[in-house]
N, C-alpha and C positions, 0 to 999 in steps of 0.2 A: 632718270635712273634706269639702269638695265639690270636684269638678273643674270648673274654669271652661271656657268654650268654647275658650279658647286652650291648654288643657292644664295650666294652673297650678292649684295647690291653694290653697284658702282655708278658714280656720277658720269654723265656725258655732257658734252657741249651742246647747247640748244639755243634757239632764238625764240623768244616769247613775244607775241604781238600784244604789247601792254595795253594798247587802246581797245583792242577786241576783248581782252580779259576784263578790263574795266567796264566795258559796255555789258558784257555777260553778267558780271557781278552786280552791276547796278540793276539790271532786270531781275536777277534772282532775289535780291533783297528789297525790291520795290522802292528803290531810292527816289527821293524827290528831286535830287540834284546830281548831276554828273559833271565834274570839272576835269578837263584834260589839259594839263599844263604843258607848254611847249616853249621852245626858245624862238619860235617863228613869230615875227611881229604881227603879221596880218595875212589874211587869205587874199589872193589876187585872182581875178578873172582874166582870161586871155594873157596869161603869164608870158613874159618875154616878147610880147608883140607890141606894136605901136598903140594898140587899143587897150593895153593893160590898165586895169583899175582895181583899187583896193576896196574891200568891204569892211565896214564898221560893224554891221549886224546883218543877220539874215534869218528868215523864218524857215521852218521845215519845208514848206512848199517851194520857197526860193532855192533851198539847198538841193531839193530833188531836181529842179530845173538845171541848176548849176552843175550837178553831178554828171549830167549828160554831157556837159562841156568839159568834163574832167578838170575840175577846179585844181589849180596849182598854187602852192605857197609862193611867197616872195623869195624863196631860196630854191636851189636846184632840187628837183624831185617832185613827186606828185603828192598832193594832200588828199587825194580821193579816199584812200582807205580810212583815214581818220574821220573824214566827213561822213562816210558810210556808217562807221561805228557810232558816232554821235547821233545821227539821224535815227538809227535803230533803237537807241536808248530812249529818245524823247517821243517816239511815236506811240 
C-alpha cells in the first residue's frame, strides 16, 4: 500500500518472500514446527554436475556445510534462500 497525496491508500504490486515471512512468524510465535511446502521433489548437492546427489534428510550442521556449497534444488534455480530461512527458524 502507498499513501497518495490526498491521503487515500492505493495497492501496489509487490513480491513477498513467503519463506522468509514464514520463518519470521515461526520465530515470533515460538512455533515448535515450521513446514515449507514446495513442488520441488528433493534437494540436490552439486546440482547439474556428474557428482549430483539427492538428500533424503539433513541436520542443521549439515545444512550449514551445504549452504557454503550453495545447495541447489533438482529444478532450475537456487534453493539457498529457502534453506537459510529454515535453518534460521530451527536454530
